C-alpha positions, 0 to 999 in steps of 0.5 A, spaced: 545 476 483 543 469 484 536 467 486 538 466 493 542 472 494 536 476 491 531 473 496 536 474 502 536 481 500 528 481 500 528 478 506 532 483 510 527 488 507 521 486 509 524 484 516 526 491 517 521 495 513 514 492 516 513 487 522 506 486 520 507 484 513 513 480 515 508 476 520 503 475 515 508 473 509 510 467 513 503 464 512 504 463 505 506 457 502 513 457 500 512 459 492 507 465 494 511 467 499 518 468 495 514 472 490 510 476 495 517 478 499 520 480 492 514 484 490 515 488 497 522 489 496 521 493 490 515 497 493 519 498 499 525 501 495 521 505 491 518 508 497 524 509 501 527 513 495 522 518 494 521 519 502 529 520 503 528 514 508 530 507 510 526 501 511 520 506 512 523 510 517 525 517 518 522 520 512 525 527 510 523 533 506 526 533 499 527 539 494 522 538 489 527 538 483 531 532 487 524 528 488 523 529 481 529 526 479 529 520 483 522 519 481 524 519 474 530 514 475 525 510 478 521 510 472 527 509 468 529 503 472 522 500 472 521 500 465 528 496 464 526 491 469 520 490 465 524 489 459 530 486 458 535 491 459 541 490 464 540 491 472 544 492 477 539 494 483 537 488 487 530 491 488 529 492 480 531 485 479 526 482 484 521 486 480 523 483 474 523 476 477 516 476 480 513 480 474 515 475 469 513 469 474 506 472 475 505 475 468 504 482 471 499 487 468 505 492 466 501 498 467 501 496 475 508 498 477 507 505 473 501 506 477 504 505 484 510 510 481 504 515 479 502 515 486 509 517 488 508 523 483 502 525 486 506 526 493 512 529 489 507 534 486 504 536 493 497 534 490 491 535 495 485 531 495 478 535 495 474 529 497 474 522 499 473 520 492 479 524 490 483 521 496 481 514 494 484 515 487 491 516 491 490 510 495 489 506 489 496 508 486 500 507 493 496 501 495 490 498 491 495 497 486 499 493 490 493 489 492 492 487 485 500 485 484 500 481 490 493 478 488 496 476 481 502 473 486 497 468 489 494 466 482 488 471 481 486 472 474 478 474 475 477 481 475 472 481 481 477 478 485 482 483 483 477 488 485 477 485 492 484 485 493 484 492 491 479 494 496 484 491 501 489 496 499 484 502 499 482 500 507 489 499 509 492 506 506 486 509 509 488 506 516 495 508 515 493 515 513 489 516 519 495 513 524 500 518 520 496 524 520 501 528 525 507 524 522 506 526 515 505 533 517 512 533 519 514 532 512 509 537 509 504 532 507 497 532 508 492 527 505 486 529 509 480 531 504 479 538 504 472 538 505 473 534 511 478 539 514 473 545 512 467 542 515 472 542 522 475 548 521 482 546 520 487 549 516 491 544 512 497 547 514 495 547 521 493 540 522 499 538 527 497 543 532 495 541 539 489 545 539 486 542 533 487 535 536 479 534 538 477 536 531 483 531 528 480 525 532 474 526 529 477 526 522 481 520 523 475 516 526 471 518 519 477 515 515 477 509 519 469 508 518 470 509 511 475 504 511 470 499 514 466 497 508 473 496 504 475 491 509 469 487 509 469 487 501 476 484 501 474 479 507 468 477 502 474 475 497 477 470 501 474 464 498 477 465 492 484 465 494 488 458 496 487 457 503 494 459 505 494 465 501 487 467 504 490 466 511 496 471 510 491 476 507 486 475 513 491 476 518 494 482 515 487 485 514 486 484 522 492 487 524 491 493 520 484 494 522 486 493 529 491 499 528 485 503 525 480 501 531 486 503 536 487 510 533 479 511 533 479 509 540 485 513 543 481 520 540 486 526 541 491 522 544 492 517 537 498 521 535 502 521 542 505 514 541 505 511 534 499 506 534 502 499 533 500 492 534 504 487 539 506 480 539 500 478 542 495 482 538 499 479 532 498 472 534 491 473 535 490 476 528 494 469 526 488 465 529 482 469 527 485 470 520 486 462 520 478 462 522 476 467 517 480 463 511 477 457 513 470 459 514 470 463 508 469 457 504 462 456 507 459 463 507 455 465 501 458 470 497 456 477 497 456 481 491 461 487 491 457 493 493 457 498 487 457 504 491 464 503 493 470 506 489 472 502 483 479 501 480 480 503 473 479 498 468 484 498 461 484 495 455 490 490 456 492 491 449 494 498 451 502 499 451 506 501 457 510 507 457 516 506 452 523 506 455 526 512 451 520 516 453 522 514 460 529 515 459 528 522 456 524 524 462 530 522 467 535 526 463 531 532 464 
């Protein structure tokens, strides 16, 4: 597949899969945007395969054995993409292109797949800290890879990029509580459910909506310090990248505030942002990106959840091991 064909595939993926990210991605410089869109295409593909959906829509319940088989195949193809094997799927060709171009930490794509593994296993999360660990795998690590696309290498700035992923995922979870329950998933901390008298299997019950709204509000509140931390890292980014990141953050934060404001009615209609709201986010994102250059840098709050640190010399999963897992 030629470079132009690969990019066209990725452009179609983001246009259908996420209008919010599509809007923000247009603010990058052309070089950065190309890589960001390619990375999105791989992430979107993996998510769709595990959830049995198309472009982020229509998730269905998949038998555990089938989900495990799909996950093993994703791991195998990801390993090939990060090495020199032959590829046939454009999503993995996109990953290879962007990983080589920007020198990805080879652990990070596999960290994302570990998050999907938690979904396949039906893992439950006892506390907010446990949930943040999951959020790292499915979103924080995407923030890390996106930051590398923007040229970030400093650990402190990567922390801020991870924080934005955590904030966005907490927002997603709050917005999608009832939708997730429909495919037998519940990400809410079990100690929060117990405190509100909600049984995990009855999360979507109409009589639970007032209590559920309180938990959603707590999730939105928990996301706020991570949005603030991410905003404090904007000054370290090229200004157009800072503009795109600030815009995406504003869009997602706005969704969370809508969920909280709607209370028990938050799940009657899916919370989203309209065109006017996106344009406002673009304008406010520009102001944040430019004004960040003049604001005093704030140290990251040591009380925030900390992403895992690894020795860079640690090897990634080897291809034969992944291939054997796929064959089981």
